[in-house]
C-alpha positions in Angstrom: -10.7 -3.3 26.3 -8.5 -3.6 29.3 -6.7 -6.6 27.7 -6.0 -4.6 24.6 -4.8 -1.5 26.4 -2.4 -3.6 28.6 -1.2 -5.3 25.5 -0.4 -2.0 23.8 1.9 -1.1 26.7 3.9 -4.4 26.4 4.0 -4.6 22.6 6.0 -1.3 22.5 8.9 -3.0 24.4 11.8 -4.8 22.7 9.9 -7.6 21.1 8.9 -5.0 18.4 11.1 -2.5 16.5 9.8 0.6 18.5 12.2 2.7 20.3 12.8 6.5 20.9 14.1 8.2 17.7 15.1 11.5 16.3 12.3 11.8 13.6 11.8 15.4 12.6 8.6 16.6 11.2 8.9 18.3 7.8 6.6 21.4 7.4 6.1 23.3 4.1 5.6 26.9 5.1 3.5 29.5 3.6 0.5 27.2 2.9 -3.1 27.6 4.3 -6.4 26.1 3.7 -8.6 28.3 1.6 -11.8 29.6 3.2 -13.7 27.2 1.1 -11.6 24.1 2.2 -11.8 25.0 5.9 -15.3 23.8 6.2 -14.7 20.5 4.5 -14.7 17.0 6.2 -11.6 15.2 7.6 -10.2 11.9 6.5 -7.6 9.7 8.1 -6.4 7.0 5.8 -4.8 4.2 7.7 -2.7 1.4 6.3 -1.7 -1.8 8.1 0.7 -3.3 5.8 0.0 -7.1 5.1 -3.3 -7.2 7.1 -4.9 -9.9 5.2 -8.7 -9.7 4.4 -9.6 -12.2 7.1 -7.2 -11.2 9.9 -9.7 -9.2 11.9 -12.0 -12.3 12.4 -9.2 -14.8 12.5 -7.5 -13.0 15.3 -10.4 -11.3 17.0 -9.5 -7.7 16.4 -12.4 -6.7 18.6 -12.0 -2.9 18.2 -11.8 -3.0 14.4 -14.7 -5.4 14.2 -16.8 -3.1 16.3 -15.9 -0.1 14.2 -16.7 -2.2 11.1 -20.2 -3.0 12.5 -20.8 0.6 13.0 -19.7 1.6 9.5 -18.6 -0.3 6.4 -16.7 -3.5 5.9 -15.8 -5.2 2.6 -15.6 -8.9 2.0 -12.1 -8.0 0.9 -10.2 -5.4 -1.1 -8.4 -6.7 -4.3 -4.8 -5.5 -4.6 -3.4 -4.5 -7.9 -0.8 -6.8 -9.5 1.8 -7.4 -8.3 0.4 -7.7 -4.9 3.4 -6.0 -3.1 3.8 -3.0 -0.9 5.0 0.0 -2.9 2.8 -0.5 -6.1 -0.4 -1.0 -4.0 0.1 1.7 -1.5 0.6 4.2 -4.5 -2.4 2.6 -6.4 -4.7 3.3 -3.4 -3.7 7.0 -3.3 -3.6 7.6 -7.1 -6.6 5.5 -8.3 -4.2 4.0 -10.9 -3.0 0.5 -11.6 0.8 0.2 -11.1 1.5 0.1 -14.9 -0.3 3.5 -15.1 1.2 5.1 -11.9 4.7 4.2 -12.4 5.8 1.9 -9.4 5.5 -1.4 -11.2 7.3 -3.3 -8.5 9.1 -2.6 -5.1 12.3 -2.6 -7.1 12.5 -2.4 -10.9 14.6 -1.2 -13.8 13.8 1.8 -16.0 15.3 1.4 -19.5 14.8 5.1 -20.3 16.6 6.3 -17.2 19.1 3.3 -17.2 18.6 3.1 -13.5 17.0 0.9 -10.8 14.3 2.0 -8.5 14.7 0.6 -5.0 12.0 0.8 -2.3 14.9 0.9 0.4 17.1 3.4 -1.5 17.4 7.1 -2.1 15.2 6.7 -5.2 12.1 6.4 -2.9 12.5 10.1 -2.3 12.9 11.1 -6.0 9.8 12.6 -7.5 10.8 11.3 -11.1 9.6 7.8 -10.3 6.0 8.7 -9.3 3.2 9.4 -11.8 -0.5 10.2 -11.2 -2.0 12.8 -8.8 -1.7 11.3 -5.3 -4.3 12.4 -2.9 -2.1 14.9 -1.0 -0.9 16.4 -4.3 -4.6 16.8 -5.5 -5.6 18.3 -2.1 -2.6 20.7 -2.0 -3.3 21.9 -5.6 -6.8 22.8 -4.5 -5.6 24.7 -1.4 -6.5 21.9 1.1 -3.7 21.0 3.5 -2.6 17.4 3.9 -0.3 15.5 6.3 1.4 12.2 6.2 2.8 10.1 9.0 4.2 7.8 6.4 2.9 6.7 3.0 4.6 5.4 -0.1 5.6 8.6 -2.2 4.9 11.1 0.6 8.5 12.0 1.1 9.1 12.7 -2.7 8.4 15.9 -4.5 5.7 14.6 -6.8 5.0 17.3 -9.3 7.2 19.3 -7.0 4.6 19.0 -4.2 5.0 17.4 -0.8 2.2 17.1 1.9 2.3 20.3 4.1 3.3 18.1 7.1 5.1 14.9 6.6 8.0 12.6 7.9 10.7 10.7 6.3 10.0 7.0 7.0 11.5 5.7 10.2 10.3 2.3 11.5 11.3 3.2 15.0 8.7 5.9 15.5 6.7 5.2 18.7 2.9 4.7 18.4 2.2 7.2 21.0 4.4 9.7 19.2 2.5 9.1 15.9 -0.9 9.4 17.6 0.1 12.6 19.5 1.3 14.1 16.2 -2.1 13.4 14.5 -3.9 15.1 17.5 -1.6 18.1 17.3 -2.4 18.5 13.5 -6.1 18.3 14.2 -5.8 20.9 17.0 -4.2 23.4 14.7 -6.2 26.6 13.7 -8.6 26.0 10.8 -6.5 27.6 8.2 -3.5 25.3 9.2 -5.3 22.1 9.9 -4.9 19.2 7.5 -8.0 17.6 6.2 -6.3 14.5 4.8 -4.0 12.5 7.0 -2.2 9.3 6.0 -1.0 6.9 8.7 1.0 3.7 8.2 1.6 0.5 10.3 4.4 -2.1 9.2 4.1 -4.6 12.1 1.8 -7.2 10.6 3.6 -7.5 7.3 7.0 -7.8 9.1 5.8 -10.7 11.3 3.9 -12.4 8.4 7.0 -12.6 6.4 9.3 -13.8 9.2 6.9 -16.3 10.8 4.1 -16.9 8.4 0.4 -15.8 8.5 -0.7 -18.5 11.0 1.8 -17.6 13.6 1.3 -16.2 17.2 3.5 -13.3 16.2 1.1 -12.2 13.5 -1.7 -12.6 16.0 0.0 -10.4 18.4 0.8 -7.8 15.7 -2.9 -7.8 14.7 -3.8 -7.1 18.3 -1.3 -4.3 18.4 -2.9 -2.6 15.4 -6.3 -3.2 16.8 -5.4 -1.5 20.1 -3.5 1.3 18.4 -6.5 2.2 16.1 -8.7 2.2 19.2 -6.1 4.5 21.0 -6.1 6.8 17.9 -9.9 7.1 17.6 -10.3 7.8 21.3 -7.6 10.5 21.1 -9.2 12.1 18.1 -12.6 12.3 19.9 -10.9 14.9 22.2 -10.5 17.4 19.3 -14.3 17.6 18.9 -14.0 17.2 15.1 -16.1 14.8 13.1 -13.4 12.7 11.4 -13.9 9.9 8.8 -11.6 6.8 8.9 -10.6 4.5 6.2 -8.6 1.4 7.3 -7.0 -0.6 4.5 -4.1 -2.9 3.7 -2.0 -3.2 0.6 -2.1 -7.0 0.3 -2.5 -10.2 2.3 0.1 -12.9 3.1 0.3 -16.6 2.4 2.6 -19.6 3.2 5.1 -20.6 0.5 7.3 -23.5 -0.3 10.5 -22.0 0.9 12.2 -25.3 1.4 12.0 -26.0 -2.4 12.4 -22.7 -3.9 12.7 -22.5 -7.7 16.1 -21.7 -9.2 16.3 -19.2 -12.0 16.3 -21.0 -15.3 19.6 -21.0 -17.2 17.9 -19.2 -20.2 17.6 -16.1 -17.8 21.1 -15.2 -18.9 22.5 -12.1 -17.2 24.8 -11.7 -20.1 21.7 -11.0 -22.2 19.2 -9.6 -19.7 19.1 -7.3 -16.7 17.1 -9.3 -14.1 15.0 -7.9 -11.4 12.4 -9.3 -9.1 11.3 -10.5 -5.6 10.8 -14.3 -6.3 7.0 -14.0 -6.9 7.6 -11.9 -10.1 10.9 -12.0 -12.1 11.4 -9.5 -14.9 13.9 -9.8 -17.7 14.9 -6.6 -19.5 16.7 -7.4 -22.9 20.0 -5.8 -23.5 19.4 -6.6 -27.1 15.9 -7.0 -28.4 17.0 -9.8 -30.7 17.4 -12.1 -27.7 13.7 -11.8 -26.6 11.9 -14.2 -28.9 14.3 -17.1 -28.7 14.7 -16.9 -24.9 10.9 -16.6 -24.5 10.4 -19.8 -26.5 13.1 -21.6 -24.5 11.6 -20.6 -21.2 8.1 -21.7 -22.3 9.3 -25.1 -23.2 11.2 -25.5 -20.0 8.7 -23.9 -17.6 7.6 -26.1 -14.6 5.8 -24.7 -11.7 5.8 -21.1 -13.3 4.3 -19.3 -16.2 6.2 -17.3 -18.8 4.8 -14.2 -20.4 5.9 -11.4 -22.7 4.9 -8.0 -21.5 2.7 -7.7 -24.5 0.7 -11.0 -23.6 0.2 -10.6 -20.0 -3.3 -11.6 -18.8 -5.6 -8.6 -19.3 -7.2 -8.8 -15.8 -3.8 -8.0 -14.3 -3.7 -4.5 -16.0 0.1 -5.1 -16.1 1.4 -4.7 -19.7 3.2 -2.3 -22.0 1.7 1.2 -21.6 2.6 4.5 -23.3 3.7 6.1 -20.0 5.6 3.3 -18.2 6.4 0.7 -20.7 10.2 1.2 -20.0 9.7 -0.3 -16.5 8.1 -3.6 -17.2 10.2 -6.5 -18.2 10.3 -7.9 -21.8 9.8 -11.4 -20.3 8.2 -12.1 -17.0 8.2 -15.3 -14.9 5.4 -15.8 -12.4 5.6 -19.0 -10.1 2.6 -21.1 -9.3 1.5 -20.7 -5.6 3.0 -22.0 -3.3 6.3 -21.9 -5.3 8.7 -19.0 -5.3 12.0 -18.3 -7.1 15.1 -17.9 -4.9 16.7 -14.6 -6.0 19.9 -14.7 -3.9 21.8 -17.0 -1.7 19.4 -16.9 1.2 16.3 -19.0 1.7 13.0 -17.1 1.2 10.9 -16.2 4.2 8.0 -18.6 5.0 5.4 -15.8 4.5 5.1 -14.1 1.2 2.8 -12.0 -1.0 2.9 -10.9 -4.8 0.7 -13.6 -6.4 -2.3 -12.8 -8.6 -5.0 -12.0 -6.0 -7.6 -13.5 -8.4 -5.9 -16.9 -8.1 -4.5 -16.8 -4.5 -7.1 -15.4 -2.2 -4.6 -15.0 0.6 -3.4 -12.0 -1.3 -6.5 -10.1 -0.7 -6.6 -7.1 1.6 -8.8 -5.5 4.3 -11.1 -2.5 3.9 -13.0 -1.0 6.8 -14.5 2.6 7.1 -16.4 4.6 9.6 -17.3 8.1 10.4 -20.1 10.7 9.5 -19.6 10.2 5.8 -20.3 6.5 5.7 -23.4 4.5 5.7 -23.9 2.6 9.0 -24.0 -1.2 9.3 -23.0 -1.7 5.7 -21.3 -4.7 4.1 -19.9 -4.7 0.5 -18.5 -7.3 -1.8 -15.0 -7.3 -3.0 -13.6 -4.5 -5.1 -10.4 -3.3 -6.6 -8.2 -1.0 -4.5 -8.1 1.7 -7.2 -11.7 2.5 -6.1 -10.7 3.9 -2.8 -9.4 7.2 -4.4 -12.9 8.4 -5.6 -14.3 7.7 -2.1 -11.8 10.1 -0.5 -12.1 12.7 -3.2 -15.9 12.6 -2.8 -15.8 12.9 1.0 -13.3 15.9 0.8 -15.0 17.6 -2.2 -11.9 17.4 -4.4 -12.1 17.6 -8.1 -10.4 14.8 -10.0 -8.3 16.5 -12.7 -7.0 13.5 -14.6 -8.3 10.2 -15.8 -8.0 7.3 -13.2 -8.6 3.6 -13.3 -10.9 3.6 -10.2 -14.6 4.0 -10.5 -17.3 5.7 -8.4 -19.1 2.3 -7.8 -17.7 1.8 -4.2 -18.4 5.5 -3.2 -22.0 5.1 -4.4 -22.5 2.0 -2.2 -20.9 3.3 1.0 -21.2 7.0 1.3 -24.2 8.8 2.6 -25.8 11.3 0.1 -25.2 14.8 1.0 
């Protein structure tokens, strides 16, 4: 433990993007936990972006492995397609596949709105883009307070509702600041104390993209997360509350052939199509539907090192096709490269580490799931499962009623939760 605690001090220095900042907590006034909800359990849902399913063992994340041994560890957690950040974080907290919850990519075009959604733009804070009932919205509707120290969607008014306590995303927030905020939330009076807290780490994903999943930088980032989780759990113990933890990631990371990236085919003509994508999934939105069939046939004939699909014939296991709710956000034609190939979408060479492939084909896309606390069975291992199954686990722990149909099932909850 001494090695990790020392590491935590150094990792917060200039090598990482942590510095003092002016992040201001947002608080929705006038809310309280109902009497019924005050006696409910607590859940801290932690995401380490890009923390591949095997990183804990590969890089000897000793604290996380010890916590996993006490509680529950999955062989892996299967991301939804596409295996990228925004769709999967939102799938975890809605229990819906991206084609059902609305975030079909990190960046995409909406034919109905005639607008692009950008994960790095002002659209990330607009409620119109987000479907489903994210966990904090579900909780707040049932008079249970929630808090978010970052999570996709938490800074948008989804159905007009924010978490009671939340922050606008700021990658410069110091880890000690984040942990202290969580402790302060848990020390609030019972009527003001959040029972659901989300918590997000970006470091592993950042280093994985820049240096690749086998780099010393990723190893150091994994140790940073491991140490920070230990610090968080030790700090929470001082509150005297019995808290349940769920540690997840949105996707994994793999090495790609960045030196020989694929160029977009000539048939992907910007005069005929609006084009969006990240290199692992390219979506073509037809300006005139008469251009779809001919372009599709041309692309199919020319395709090398990638697959071509119409949105109506996407593989069923991807759960990514035309739907009644969000069909205007999925391209008419989709190009998916074969691993380790990637399309070059701009003038810059792609990073060596990437994610977005079909997790059923490229295992490196698979994510981490570890859980511990009084609600979980001890010393339990489970096989791989889809990330939409996390939602029913949280709702069952917190005693929340699911009010709308979701894609997730209760199979995972039945395997890992103690019977009340």
